N, C-alpha and C positions, 0 to 999 in steps of 0.2 A: 677733492675740490681744491686743495692747496698746491697741486702740481703746477709748476711754472708754465708749462705748455698749455694747460687748460685755462689758467688765468689770463694768458695772452689773448684768448678768444672768448673769454667770459664777458659778454656785453649785453646779456639779456635785460632789456629795459634800462640800459645804462646803470646797472646796479654794481658798478665797480668804480672806485676812486683811487687814483695814484697820488701820493704826496712824498716830496723829497725828504722831509723830516731832518733838516740840517740844524744842529744846535738844540735839539730837544723835540718834544711833541709839537706839531703845528697847531696853532689855535683853531684853525678851521676843522680839525679832526672832530671836535665835539658837536659842531653843527651837523656834520655829515653823519655822525652816530645817531643823533636825534632824527635826522631825515630818513635814514635807512630804516630805523626802528618803527617810525610812524607810517612808513609806506610798505615796501615789499621786501625789506632786507637788502643786504648787499655785502660787498667785500671792500675793505680799505687796505691798500698796499702802502706801507711806509718804506722809504728808501728806494722809491721807483719814480721815474719821470715818464710822462706821456709824450711821444714823438708826434710830429705833424701828421704822419700817416695813421695815427691812432694806435700804433703798437707801443709797447712798453720797453723801457731799458732800466736795468738795475743799476743804481748809483751807490748803493750801500748806506749803512747807518754808522754814525760816529761811535756809539756805544750801545749795542743792542740790548744787553742785559739791563743797563741803567734805564733805557727807554721802557722796557717791559715793566720794571718796578714802578716807574713814574706813571705809567698807564694804569696799573692796578690801583695805585693809591688814589688817582683822580676819579676813576669810575666807581670806586666804593665810597666816595665822598658825596653825601646827599646834597651838599651845598654846590657841587659841580654838576652832578647828574642825578635826575630824579629816581632812576632805577638802573641797577646793573643787570643786564640780560645775559651776560657772558660767563662762561666757565673756562677752565684751562683748554678744553678741546677747541675753543673758538679762536685761539691764537696759535700761530705756527711760525717759527723762525726758519727761513729757507736760505740755502746757499745757491746763488745764481751768478754765473760768470765771475766767480771769485769774490762776490759781494754778498753780505748778509742783508736780507730784507725781512720785514715782518708783515704777515698776512693776518688780518683781523676779520673774522666772519661775523657780521651783524645780523641776527635773525629778525624777522618781523615780530614786533611786540604783540603779546596777547592783549586782547581788548581791555582786560582789567588793569593793565599797566600803562595804557595810553591816557593822555598824551605823554610821550617821553620828552622831557625838556631839560635844559641846562641852565646853570647859573641861578638856580632857585627862583626862576621866573617862568610861570606856566604860559603866560601870554607872549612875552617877548622871546622866550627861550625854546619854543617848540617849532620844529622845522618839518618840512615835507620834501620829498625828492620829486622834481619835475624836470624831465629830460636829463641833462647832465649837471644840473645845479641844485643847490639846497636853498629853499625859500622859506621865509617865515610863514607859519600857519596863520590863516585869518582867525579872527575871533570866533566866527561861525564854525570853522574846522575844529578848533579847540573845544567848543561847546558840544559839537557832535561826538567827538571822541570821549568826552567826559560823560555824556549820556549813555554811550555804549558800555562804559566801564561799570555801570551800576549792576548790582547782583540781580535785581528784578528787571525784567524786560519792560520796555517803554509802555506797552499796552496794559500793564497791570496797575497803573496809577489810578487811584479813585478820584473822580472828579466831583468833589463835594459842593461845587457851586452849581451843579446841575441835578435835575431830577429825572424821573422816568418818562416825562413828556417829550424828551428829545428823540425818542425812538419812533421810527416809522413802523406801525403795527402790521402793515401789509408785508413789509420785508420780513418781519419776524414770522408772520403766518406762513410765508413761502418757505422760509428756512425750516420751520417745524415740519411742514409737509414733506420736504425733501429728506429730512432726517427719518421720518416715518417710513418712507420708501426704501431708504438705504439701510436702516436699522429697525426692522419691524419688531414690535413688542419690546422696545427698549423701556427700561424702568422709568424714563422721564416722559414717556409718551402722553400720559394723562394728567400730569401735574399742571397747575395754572402757569400763566406766562411769567409772573413775577418770580415764582420759585424756579422755573425753567431758566430764566436769565441769570439767577443767582448761581445755580449749579453749573451753568455754562461758563461762568466767569465774566459775563457781560455787565453784571452789577455786583457791588460789594458794599458792606456797611462802612460808613464813615465814622469819624470820631463822635458825631452826634447820634449814632445808633441807628440812623436811617439808611435805606438803600440808595445808592447813587450809581450812575453809570461808571464803568471803567473805561480806559482808553480804547480797549478792544471792543467793548459793547457799543460805544459811540461810533467808532469807525465802521463796524460791521452793520449796524442797524439804524444809525442815526440819520437825521435829515442833514443835508449838506450845509444849510445855514447854521445849524447847531454845531456841526463838526468844526467849521472854521473859527468858532469862538475859542476852541482849545488849540487847534492846529491852523494858524493863520495862513500857512503856505499850502494847505491841502488843495490839491487839484489833480483830477484824473482825466487823462486826455487820450482818446483813441482816434487815430486818423487813418483813412485809406487814401492812398495816392495811386489810383488806377487809370488816370487820364491826364496826360501831360498838359492838356489845355486848361485845366482847372487847378485851383490851389489844393483842393481835396475833393474826392468823390463821396466821402461819407465821414462823419465825425460824431463822436460821442464824448461829451464833457460833463463833469460832475456838477458844474455850476449853471447848467442850462435852465434849471427850474422846472423841467418837464418830467422829471422823475426824482426819486429820493436823493440820488447823488452819493449813496454810501457804497462801500466796496463790495458788499454782497451782490447788490443789483448790478453794479458795474461789471463784476466777473461774468455774469450770465449774458449780459448784453454784448460784451466784447467776445466772449467765447463763441457765441453763435455766429458772429461775424468772421472770426478766425477760421472756423471749420466749414464755412459755407463753400469754400473751394477745395475742400479735401475730398478726393474721390473715395467712395465707399464701395468695397467689393460686394457683389451679390452673394451673400453667404447665409445659409440657413442653419439654425441650431435646433436640434430635435426634429429636423425635417419640416418645420413649419414657422419658427420665429426668426425673422430676419435680424442678423447681427450687424449693427451700424457703427460699431466701434473698431478702431484700428490702433496700432502703436503710435501713429502720428497724432490721432485724437488725444490719446493719453499724454503724449509729450507736450502738446499744446496746453492741456489742462495744467500740467506741471509748471510750464513756463509762466502762465498767467498767475497761478496761485503763488508761485515762488516770489514773483516781483511784488505782489500785494502784501505778502506776509513779511517780507524783508525790507520794505520801504521804511525810511526814516521820515515819518509824516511831519516832524518838526523842521525838516530840512527844506531848503528853497527849491523852486523850479518844478515841483510836482512830479507825478508819474506819467510818462509819455510812451505810447505804443504806436508805432508807425508801420503800416502794412503797405507794401508796394509790389509791383510785378516781381515775383520770384524772391522777395526779401521781406524780412520781418525784423524790426529793431525794438527792443524792450529796454527802457531806461527808468530806473527808480532812484529817488534820492537816498543817499547813504552808501557807504563802502561795505565790502564784505567784512564780516566779523571774524572770519578765519582766512587763512591763506588760500588764494584762488586755486592753486595747484592741488591743495588738500580737498577743496570742494569738488573739483573735477574728478579726482581719483575716487571720491566717495568714502562713506563710513563715518564722516564727521558732520555734525549738525549743530549750529548755534544760531537759531532764528532770532531776529531782532524783536519780533512780536510773537512770543510763544503762545499766548492765549488765542491769537488769531489763527495760528497753526492748528491748535486744538479744535477750534470751531470749524475750520475747513475739513480737517480729518474726520470729524463726526459725520459729515455728509459725503465721505469717501472722495475728497479732493485733496491732492497733495500727498507727499511722502513724509515720514517721520525719521527714518533711519539714515539720512544723508545720502539716499540713493537717487533722489530726484534729478539732480544735475547730471550725474553719470548716465542715467537712463536717457536723458535728452541727447547726449553725445552718442550713445549707442544707437538710438533710433535713426539719427541723421546718418550714421555710418552704414546702417543696414539699408537705407534708402539710396546710398551712393551719392549723397549730397555733400557739399563742402563742410568741413568741420566747423561747428559753432565757434564764435569768438566772444570770449567773456573778458571784459576789461573793467578796470576801476579808473575813474577820473576824479580829480581833486580840484577844490576851489571853484565851485562847490563840489562836495562829495557826491558821486553818482556811480552806480553799477550799470553797465550796459551789456546786453546780450544781443549779438548780431547773428542772424541766421539767413541762409540762402536755401532756396528750394530748387528743384529740377527746372531746367529751362522750359518756359511755357510753350514756345513754338514747337519744340521737339515732342512734347507730350501731346499737344493738340494734333500733330501729325499722326501719332499713334492712334489717337481716338478716331480720327477721320478714316484711317485705314480699317480699323475694326468696324466702324459703322458702314463703310462701303462694302465690306465683306458680307454684312448681314442684309443688305438691301434686297437681294433676290428672295430671301425668306420672308420679306414683308409684303409681297405681292397680294397675299390673301388677307392681309390685315389692313392695308392702306389703299385708298383709292388712288387713281393715277394722279390726281391733283395733289393729294397729300404726299405721294412719293416725290413729285416734282418739288414741292415745298421743302421736303427733307434734304434733297440734293442741294437746293439753294442754301439751306441752313448750314450744311457741312462746308460749303465753299466759303461762307462768310464767318463761320464760327472762330476761325483762327485769329481774327482781329478783335475778338471780344472775350472777356472773362465769362460772360453769360449772355443770354438773349432775352429780351422782353418784347412785348407787342410793338412798342415804338421802334425798337431797333429792327425788328423783322419787316416793318413797313418800308425801310430804306432799300431793301433788296427784293421785296415781293409786292407786286402790283395788285394787291387785294385789299379789301376793306378791313378795318380793325376787327370787326365781328368775325369775318372769315378766318383771319389769322388766329384769332383766339380759339376758334374751333379746331384749326390744324394743330395748334400747340397742345390743346387738351387731348387730342387723339394720340399724339406722340407720347404724351405722359401715360396714357392708358395702355399703349402697347409696350411700354418699357424702354423707349428710346431716350426720353427726357425725364428729368425729375424737376419739381418746382419748389420754390421757396418764396415766402411772402404772400401778400394778399392784395386783391384788387389791382389798382394801378401800379403798385410796387412789386407785383409778382415777377420773379425771374425764373428762367429755365436753364438747366444745366444738362449737358450730355452725360448719360450714364456710361462709364467706361466698361466695355464688355470683356476686356482681357483678364479680369479678376485679379489684377495686380493690386496687392494690398497696400494701402497707406500712402499713395502718391497724390500730388495735387494737380488741379487743372492748370 
């Protein structure tokens, strides 16, 4: 890493700072140390200047050994730096063009060491890296890092100002039913709700000896109006942008008052929307049971669970999921608790809300061993889609996962080709009028994610009742599949190429 030719091109996320260091250590070095440690790490070059073309030139140091001694004395002084993250391996004296320079590798600080600050002042002495500059952390950023430094995760807190009336019992009933399906004959299956919540970690005994909700229990099963008493910024927002002429085509928010607003119910409402456009191959297990799950389904479950488990619910701006044509963006408050590269490579897991992770795992949602994010990347690679982009944003702290799917138009063309190929085989199943309707549907389907009765009326000069009958017949013969009920019923073409896991 400390080879000069590599440092000349090492600009990943502007994680490199050159300083001339004339007459001793530059004062700005310590702000940069704090900023790199509190962000993604970086390299400080002493005895180097940056040229207008962004390349570097070695200008040398006046007394390298003296500077190294001065550096170690300062970084080990708690009045100067809150924590020393470095060892001898992080410093390297290099000879470049006859000049000595000093390369200092600053690692990203572990969450238990954050915030890293200078001059014995946590608020005024903590910095973050933003672009090519070092900026003071906001008070909220400092508080967020301080929360993450705690040994217990945020959701383990016992909320002694609340009782068990904050829970939506219907949410709890659905959770227990789901657990019964996924873990039949579990030892908790027949215990009462209070005992179940206690064993689950949703309630705990306070100092008064009584049971009170934990943060995890409140978030998972609470009513939204109770949740915001503890988490004032709590807000869950799912948006679909599938029509350029409207602000959004569908939206689910936790504050609507139409449902509980907790994260358990949000998960299933949103998951059902996310997978509505995922093509399912016609595949039978044991020759009779249709298998409707694919790697893409599993990856979407992981994406959704991961953002809910790792959100900082005390942080501002809430959790936002936006689905549009060929794209999905998932953003939750709070930065990663480990290095992003480590998260992508897998094997490490440090959830912000460990009890929430346990609750999801008990109903077979989410991964425990740090394999969730690598699996998402692997699935996208298998599908031939662009690599996911995982980023951290600061002030306020947010983690954003951006994903792209296969181009809709090209996939629709494939579907139309498949459907056209099977039309001759439909002559004994469909009437002439129904075949004509199917041909019209294929011609117009490429402009829509789905078809409903109202949409079909725009290209078919038939009554709504007749169109309803045509659509029902196409479902019966296996050309279409439907979702929703009554006026909200939508129809999707069933892809016949058996390509597993792609989207409409």
